[in-house]
PyMOL commands that place a pseudoatom at each C-alpha (Angstrom):
pseudoatom trace, name=CA, resn=MET, resi=1, chain=A, elem=C, hetatm=0, pos=[0.000, 0.000, 0.000]
pseudoatom trace, name=CA, resn=GLY, resi=2, chain=A, elem=C, hetatm=0, pos=[1.355, 3.383, -0.886]
pseudoatom trace, name=CA, resn=ASP, resi=3, chain=A, elem=C, hetatm=0, pos=[1.236, 5.831, 1.993]
pseudoatom trace, name=CA, resn=MET, resi=4, chain=A, elem=C, hetatm=0, pos=[0.330, 8.585, -0.488]
pseudoatom trace, name=CA, resn=ASP, resi=5, chain=A, elem=C, hetatm=0, pos=[-2.519, 6.802, -2.257]
pseudoatom trace, name=CA, resn=THR, resi=6, chain=A, elem=C, hetatm=0, pos=[-3.927, 8.579, -5.283]
pseudoatom trace, name=CA, resn=TYR, resi=7, chain=A, elem=C, hetatm=0, pos=[-7.461, 8.012, -3.952]
pseudoatom trace, name=CA, resn=PHE, resi=8, chain=A, elem=C, hetatm=0, pos=[-6.583, 8.719, -0.289]
pseudoatom trace, name=CA, resn=LEU, resi=9, chain=A, elem=C, hetatm=0, pos=[-7.172, 5.100, 0.751]
pseudoatom trace, name=CA, resn=GLU, resi=10, chain=A, elem=C, hetatm=0, pos=[-4.185, 4.896, 3.102]
pseudoatom trace, name=CA, resn=GLY, resi=11, chain=A, elem=C, hetatm=0, pos=[-6.267, 5.992, 6.113]
pseudoatom trace, name=CA, resn=ALA, resi=12, chain=A, elem=C, hetatm=0, pos=[-8.818, 3.235, 5.594]
pseudoatom trace, name=CA, resn=THR, resi=13, chain=A, elem=C, hetatm=0, pos=[-6.034, 0.727, 5.031]
pseudoatom trace, name=CA, resn=GLU, resi=14, chain=A, elem=C, hetatm=0, pos=[-4.345, 1.790, 8.277]
pseudoatom trace, name=CA, resn=LEU, resi=15, chain=A, elem=C, hetatm=0, pos=[-7.631, 1.197, 10.128]
pseudoatom trace, name=CA, resn=MET, resi=16, chain=A, elem=C, hetatm=0, pos=[-8.012, -2.212, 8.503]
pseudoatom trace, name=CA, resn=GLU, resi=17, chain=A, elem=C, hetatm=0, pos=[-4.446, -3.151, 9.436]
pseudoatom trace, name=CA, resn=GLU, resi=18, chain=A, elem=C, hetatm=0, pos=[-5.051, -2.089, 13.053]
pseudoatom trace, name=CA, resn=PHE, resi=19, chain=A, elem=C, hetatm=0, pos=[-8.260, -4.123, 13.198]
pseudoatom trace, name=CA, resn=LEU, resi=20, chain=A, elem=C, hetatm=0, pos=[-6.680, -7.230, 11.695]
pseudoatom trace, name=CA, resn=GLU, resi=21, chain=A, elem=C, hetatm=0, pos=[-3.688, -7.003, 14.047]
pseudoatom trace, name=CA, resn=SER, resi=22, chain=A, elem=C, hetatm=0, pos=[-6.144, -6.971, 16.979]
pseudoatom trace, name=CA, resn=THR, resi=23, chain=A, elem=C, hetatm=0, pos=[-7.852, -10.241, 16.012]
pseudoatom trace, name=CA, resn=GLU, resi=24, chain=A, elem=C, hetatm=0, pos=[-7.252, -13.269, 18.230]
pseudoatom trace, name=CA, resn=ASP, resi=25, chain=A, elem=C, hetatm=0, pos=[-9.483, -16.233, 17.413]
pseudoatom trace, name=CA, resn=PRO, resi=26, chain=A, elem=C, hetatm=0, pos=[-8.454, -16.658, 14.738]
pseudoatom trace, name=CA, resn=TYR, resi=27, chain=A, elem=C, hetatm=0, pos=[-5.585, -14.251, 14.356]
pseudoatom trace, name=CA, resn=TYR, resi=28, chain=A, elem=C, hetatm=0, pos=[-5.413, -13.169, 10.723]
pseudoatom trace, name=CA, resn=ASP, resi=29, chain=A, elem=C, hetatm=0, pos=[-1.637, -13.848, 10.425]
pseudoatom trace, name=CA, resn=GLY, resi=30, chain=A, elem=C, hetatm=0, pos=[-1.209, -11.648, 7.358]
pseudoatom trace, name=CA, resn=SER, resi=31, chain=A, elem=C, hetatm=0, pos=[1.032, -8.755, 6.489]
pseudoatom trace, name=CA, resn=PHE, resi=32, chain=A, elem=C, hetatm=0, pos=[1.005, -5.281, 4.997]
pseudoatom trace, name=CA, resn=THR, resi=33, chain=A, elem=C, hetatm=0, pos=[3.771, -3.674, 2.980]
pseudoatom trace, name=CA, resn=TRP, resi=34, chain=A, elem=C, hetatm=0, pos=[3.800, 0.120, 3.058]
pseudoatom trace, name=CA, resn=GLY, resi=35, chain=A, elem=C, hetatm=0, pos=[5.604, 2.071, 0.377]
pseudoatom trace, name=CA, resn=ALA, resi=36, chain=A, elem=C, hetatm=0, pos=[6.855, 5.469, 1.560]
pseudoatom trace, name=CA, resn=GLY, resi=37, chain=A, elem=C, hetatm=0, pos=[5.731, 8.141, -0.880]
pseudoatom trace, name=CA, resn=GLN, resi=38, chain=A, elem=C, hetatm=0, pos=[4.130, 5.533, -3.148]
pseudoatom trace, name=CA, resn=PRO, resi=39, chain=A, elem=C, hetatm=0, pos=[0.795, 6.024, -4.951]
pseudoatom trace, name=CA, resn=HIS, resi=40, chain=A, elem=C, hetatm=0, pos=[-2.220, 3.821, -5.618]
pseudoatom trace, name=CA, resn=CYS, resi=41, chain=A, elem=C, hetatm=0, pos=[-1.349, 0.422, -7.139]
pseudoatom trace, name=CA, resn=PHE, resi=42, chain=A, elem=C, hetatm=0, pos=[1.935, 0.143, -5.199]
pseudoatom trace, name=CA, resn=SER, resi=43, chain=A, elem=C, hetatm=0, pos=[2.394, -3.620, -4.971]
pseudoatom trace, name=CA, resn=GLY, resi=44, chain=A, elem=C, hetatm=0, pos=[5.501, -3.968, -2.852]
pseudoatom trace, name=CA, resn=PHE, resi=45, chain=A, elem=C, hetatm=0, pos=[9.185, -3.871, -3.471]
pseudoatom trace, name=CA, resn=PRO, resi=46, chain=A, elem=C, hetatm=0, pos=[10.385, -6.671, -5.754]
pseudoatom trace, name=CA, resn=GLU, resi=47, chain=A, elem=C, hetatm=0, pos=[13.177, -8.817, -4.367]
pseudoatom trace, name=CA, resn=PHE, resi=48, chain=A, elem=C, hetatm=0, pos=[14.151, -9.525, -7.931]
pseudoatom trace, name=CA, resn=PRO, resi=49, chain=A, elem=C, hetatm=0, pos=[13.982, -6.679, -10.463]
pseudoatom trace, name=CA, resn=GLY, resi=50, chain=A, elem=C, hetatm=0, pos=[11.504, -7.294, -13.246]
pseudoatom trace, name=CA, resn=GLN, resi=51, chain=A, elem=C, hetatm=0, pos=[9.368, -9.604, -11.139]
pseudoatom trace, name=CA, resn=THR, resi=52, chain=A, elem=C, hetatm=0, pos=[5.650, -8.795, -11.261]
pseudoatom trace, name=CA, resn=SER, resi=53, chain=A, elem=C, hetatm=0, pos=[3.461, -8.492, -8.187]
pseudoatom trace, name=CA, resn=TYR, resi=54, chain=A, elem=C, hetatm=0, pos=[1.748, -11.727, -9.237]
pseudoatom trace, name=CA, resn=GLU, resi=55, chain=A, elem=C, hetatm=0, pos=[5.062, -13.563, -9.324]
pseudoatom trace, name=CA, resn=ARG, resi=56, chain=A, elem=C, hetatm=0, pos=[5.727, -12.380, -5.770]
pseudoatom trace, name=CA, resn=VAL, resi=57, chain=A, elem=C, hetatm=0, pos=[2.264, -12.847, -4.257]
pseudoatom trace, name=CA, resn=LEU, resi=58, chain=A, elem=C, hetatm=0, pos=[0.960, -16.072, -5.821]
pseudoatom trace, name=CA, resn=PRO, resi=59, chain=A, elem=C, hetatm=0, pos=[3.591, -18.337, -4.195]
pseudoatom trace, name=CA, resn=LEU, resi=60, chain=A, elem=C, hetatm=0, pos=[2.659, -16.840, -0.805]
pseudoatom trace, name=CA, resn=MET, resi=61, chain=A, elem=C, hetatm=0, pos=[-1.015, -17.492, -1.522]
pseudoatom trace, name=CA, resn=LEU, resi=62, chain=A, elem=C, hetatm=0, pos=[-0.275, -21.093, -2.487]
pseudoatom trace, name=CA, resn=GLU, resi=63, chain=A, elem=C, hetatm=0, pos=[1.716, -21.652, 0.705]
pseudoatom trace, name=CA, resn=ARG, resi=64, chain=A, elem=C, hetatm=0, pos=[-1.153, -20.282, 2.807]
pseudoatom trace, name=CA, resn=ILE, resi=65, chain=A, elem=C, hetatm=0, pos=[-3.739, -22.442, 1.040]
pseudoatom trace, name=CA, resn=LEU, resi=66, chain=A, elem=C, hetatm=0, pos=[-1.633, -25.547, 1.612]
pseudoatom trace, name=CA, resn=GLN, resi=67, chain=A, elem=C, hetatm=0, pos=[-1.119, -24.696, 5.301]
pseudoatom trace, name=CA, resn=THR, resi=68, chain=A, elem=C, hetatm=0, pos=[-4.803, -24.102, 5.992]
pseudoatom trace, name=CA, resn=ALA, resi=69, chain=A, elem=C, hetatm=0, pos=[-6.556, -26.618, 3.735]
pseudoatom trace, name=CA, resn=PRO, resi=70, chain=A, elem=C, hetatm=0, pos=[-8.886, -28.965, 5.606]
pseudoatom trace, name=CA, resn=PRO, resi=71, chain=A, elem=C, hetatm=0, pos=[-7.730, -32.574, 5.983]
pseudoatom trace, name=CA, resn=GLY, resi=72, chain=A, elem=C, hetatm=0, pos=[-8.453, -34.498, 2.810]
pseudoatom trace, name=CA, resn=ALA, resi=73, chain=A, elem=C, hetatm=0, pos=[-8.903, -31.385, 0.669]
pseudoatom trace, name=CA, resn=ASP, resi=74, chain=A, elem=C, hetatm=0, pos=[-7.838, -31.657, -2.962]
pseudoatom trace, name=CA, resn=VAL, resi=75, chain=A, elem=C, hetatm=0, pos=[-4.689, -29.545, -3.157]
pseudoatom trace, name=CA, resn=THR, resi=76, chain=A, elem=C, hetatm=0, pos=[-3.163, -31.200, -6.217]
pseudoatom trace, name=CA, resn=THR, resi=77, chain=A, elem=C, hetatm=0, pos=[-5.504, -31.282, -9.237]
pseudoatom trace, name=CA, resn=TRP, resi=78, chain=A, elem=C, hetatm=0, pos=[-5.700, -27.485, -9.565]
pseudoatom trace, name=CA, resn=ARG, resi=79, chain=A, elem=C, hetatm=0, pos=[-1.934, -26.962, -9.417]
pseudoatom trace, name=CA, resn=TYR, resi=80, chain=A, elem=C, hetatm=0, pos=[-0.124, -26.853, -12.754]
for i in range(1, 80): cmd.bond("trace and resi %d" % i, "trace and resi %d" % (i + 1))
show_as sticks, trace
zoom trace
């Protein structure tokens, strides 16, 4: 999230982050990345130049799905 959002959404995002950090049962266990001076559509700092936000975020999403899938859930046929 850019802290200078083009649509002034940083305030609402700060409130959402505060709320999520206060959860306990279950704790949301997520993260926020704030870009100083960044506008709307800031998608984080790439660890590898040229890497898209999808290439950074999708592996994290996959890991989370695998960690939280119910026992016996199909976690193989949709992965390609």
